[in-house]
N, C-alpha and C positions, 0 to 999 in steps of 0.2 A: 416362513421364508422359502424362496425358490430353491430348486436343486442346483448344486454347484456346477458351473460349466467347466469345460475343458480348460485347464490353466494355460496361459500363454507363456512366452519366454521373454526375459528382459531385453528390451530394445537397446541396441548399441549403434554408434555411428563413429566411423574412424577408430574402432576398437574401444571407444569410451562409452560408459553407461549414459543413457539418455534419461534425464530427469526433467521434471516440470520447471519452467521458468516464466514468470510474468513479465520479464524485462526484454523480450524479443531477442534473447541470446541464441546463438547457433546451437543445434542439437549436439550434445556431447561436449559442449564448451566447458573448459576448466573453470573452477572458482578463481576469481581474481582477488588474491589476498593482499590487503593493504591496511596498514594502521593509519594512513594519512590519505583518505579519499579526496581531500581538497587538492592535494598535489597531483593525484592521478587525473582528476577532472580537468584541471588547468593544462596539464601536459597533453591530454587527449584533444582539447580544444585547439591548443597551439599547433598540434600536428595537423589537424584539419585546416587551419589557416595557412600552414606552410605548404599545403598542397596547391595553393594558388586559386581558391574559389574567387569568383567575381560577382559584382552586382549585389542583389539582395541576399544571396547566400553568405557572402563574406560579411555583410553588415550584421546579419543575425548572429554569426559566430563571434564577431567583435563585441556585440551586446552581451552575448552569453558569457564571454570571458570577463567583461566588466562586472556583470551581476554575480558571477562566481567569486570574484575577489572581494566584492562588497559583502556578500553573504558570509564569507569566511571571517571577515573582520568583526561583523556583528556576532557571529557564533562564538568566536574566541572571547569577545568581551563578555558575553553572557555567562561563560564558564567561570569567569573571575568575579561574578556578581552574585548577589542574593536577592530574594524577593523584597520588594516588588519590581525593582529595576531589571532583574534577571528576565522576567517575563517579557518585557518590552523588547529587550535586546535579542532574546531568543526568537521572538516572532519575526522581527525584521531580518534576522539571519535566514530563517526558513522562507520568508516571503521572497527574498532576493534569489534564493536557490530555486524556488518555483519559477521565477522570471527567467532564470538561466535555462531551465527545462523547457519553458514555453518557447524561448528563442531558438533553441536547438530543434524543436519540433515544428518550426516554421511559422510561429505566431509573430507578426510584425508589431512589436512594441514601439513606442514613441511616435506612432503615426496618427494617433487619435487620443482623445481624452481617456485616461485610465482611472479605474477605481477598484477597490478591493472586492466589491460585490457583497460585502458583509457589513453589519452594523450592530450596535447594542441598542435595542428598542427602548425608547423613553418610557418611563413609568413601570419598568419591569426589572427584575434582577435575575442573574445567572442564566441569561438567555442570549442567543445570537440570532439575528434575522438575516436570512439569505435573500438577496434581491431577486426579483422576477427577471427572467430573460427578456431581452429586447433593449431598444434604445441604441443610440449611436456610439456610446462610449464602449471601450474595451473593458470587459469585466474579468479580472484576474481569476477569481474563484470559479467562474463559469468555464473559462478556457481550460483551467486545470482539471476540473471534473470531466469535461468533455474528452480531453486527451486520455484520461484514465478509463474511459469507457462507460461511465455512469453520469451522464449530463444532468444538470439541474433542470427540473421540470416546471418549477413555478416558485413563487414567493413562499417562504416557509420560516417559521420561528421554531428553534430547537433549544431545549434546555441543556445545561452542562451535564446533568445526569444522563440525559438521553445520548449525548455525544459520548460520554464515558462508556455507555453500554455497547457501543460499536467500535471500541478501541481494544484490540487484543492485548496491548501493553498493560492496561489498567482495568480490564473488565473483571478480573478475579477479585481485585480489591473493591471495586464498586459493588459487586455482587455480595461479598462478605459483609460490607458495611450497610447493606440493605438499600443501596441507591438504584439497583436494577430490579424491576418488577418481576414477579414470577418466583417459583420455588426451584427452578433449575437454571443452570448456566446457559448462556446463549451461544458460546463458541464450542464447536466440535473439532477436536484435533483430528486431522486426517493425513493420510499418506497418499500421494498421487503417483501412480505407477504407469509407465509407458511400456507397452508390451507388443510383441509380434506373434503372429501365427507361426506354426511349425515350419511353414514353407517360406517365411519371411516376406510374404506377399501383401500382408495387411497389418496396419497399425491400429491398436485400440488402447484405451486407457481404463484404469480402475481406480476407484476411490475406496480406501480401506480405513476403517476405524476399529478400535478395540471394543469388545462387547462390554467391558467394564464402564464404558461411557454411558450406557443405557440408564444407569442410576443417577448420573450427574447432569446429563443433557437431555433435552426433549428431542430424541433422535427421530421421532415421527415427522418432524418438520423437514428432515433432509430430503426425502423423496417426494417433493412437491414442486409445483410450478415448472420453471425451465429445467430443473434437475430431473423431474419425473419423466419428461419427454426424452431426455438425453441418456439417462441411465436406466438399467434394468433393475428389477427388485433386488434387494439385498440378499446375499446368501452367506451361510456360515462357513468359515474357513479358519481353522487353527486359532480359535479364540477371538476371531475378528469377524466383522461384517464387511462384505465386499459388494460394491456396486460397479458393474461393468458398463461401459458405454454401449448403447444398443446397436450402434452402427460401427462397422470396421472401415478403415480408410485404406484403399488400395495404394501401394507405394512401391517404389524401387529406389536404387541408389541415387539417381538423379533427382527424383521428386521428393525424397525424404525430408530435406530441410524445409521445403514449402509446406508439406503435409504436417510436419511437426509444429511449425509456427502457427498454422491454422488451428491445430488442436489446442495449443496453449491459449490462443486468442479466444477460443470458444469458452474457456473457463472463466473469462471476465464476467460473464452473466450469471455465474453460479455463486457469487458472494464469497469467493475464496480470499482470505486475508493471509498475508505473509508476515513473519516475525523473524528478525535476525537474532541468532543465538551464537555462542562460541563454536557450535558445531555446524553452522550454516543456517539456511532458511528452513523454518518449519511452517506448516500451513494449518489454517483453521477454516471452517465454514461458519459464517455468521448466520445463524438460523432465525434471527429476528427481522428478516426481510429489510435490510438496510436500503435506503434510497440513494445512498452515495457510496463511493469507493472508500475504503478504510483510511486511505491517505487524505481524502477530502475531510473526513471527520477529524483527522489529526490537525489539519490546517485550521479547522473551525476551533478546536480547543486552544491552539496556540494564539489565534486571533483574539479569543475571549481573554485569555490571561494577559496578553500584551496590551490590549486596548483598555481593559478594566483598570490595569495598573496606571495608565496615563489619564484616563478621563473619569473613572469612578472610584476615587480614593476611599470614600465611605463604604462602598460595596465591597471593595477588596479587603478593607480592614475587617469588616464583618465576616466575610467569607473565610478569612484565615483564622477565625475564632470558632468555626463550626466543624462538623465532621466531614465537610467537603474538602477541607485543607489537605488531607492525605492524597486526594485525587489530583489536586493542583500540584503539590510537591512531586508526586510520582510522575505526572505528565511532563513536568519540566526536567526531571531527571532522565527520562528515557525517550520521549518522543523526538526531540531534536536529533539525537544520534540515530534513531531508527529512520527518520526522514532523510537524513544525510546519506546514509548508505543506500536506501531505496532510490532516492532521486539520482544519485550518481550512477546507479545501475541502470535506471531508465534512460538517462542522458547518453550513456555510452553503450547501451545494449550489452551489458556485462553482468555476470553474477558476482557483484562486489561484496566481499565478506571480510570479517575480522580474522587476521592471521592467528594460527595456533600459538605462535611464539609471543604474542602480545601478553605482557604482564600487567595486571591492574595495579595502579599506584594509589 
């Protein structure tokens, strides 16, 4: 490994620590603590409507509010149900939340034929087919993937096991049960740090992971592709491996918010996945070269569970009698909640997290 460079100092803005955020939040923004993200989302949309927007902007916000309310109803119903009905209700809750997100981000729904962009291919089991781009219809899955920064490149069929291999929520279970190929895990836990030079004139970032991960994860995959051109070789530091961004970004007080957001946006191409925990968001690097954003894989999994429950009763019954059942059960238990907090954060450009005061019931 390379020689350790001169350490930087923690970046701050308005006296607050600057941390990585994939949600376009402001630098130094506080975590938004809420046990009821649905109420926060609807209040945020209503505030935007109260500001008096006109024309298409108002129409999109009104649509977003409608979809948010519809999503909440499906989501609540799914929590009171069990398989297989739970899968269909949960999927429609997430689908309508995705439509809320699309509306807020400027996609004009209701203006042309719409379709999910996904299907269960005939003659096969435990697979989802992604439609090819093109056509005059509005493709929900394509628009969602595009806005997340990893658009669909072509028609593709993926298996449930492949999808599970790209979901940080259930990857460990899939690996332990032998549903993920290879003898090492695909997700590398990382810490992303925003640092300044001693003169406060340049911003740079570092990705840090513990050396103990070497035995668990194929870390040789980290410094490849886009990441290799962006980060320097890893160096040892206090029991960790550190990769520093090769270029520093000149900044001052006025330009710092723009420079920070640009740096966060650059991480979209590094296959960084986020996972909400009681202590906030933690981050992983998916080293298995995913073609899609991890939330797109989450939507794929929810589509499969919800659609198979409706149209493939024999397949669903067989599935629940195999060792894939734990993946389905775990996905239904954790993915809807993860997508709820993530999408509310994306919609409102906030770091929406679970309050410390929340008590599990």
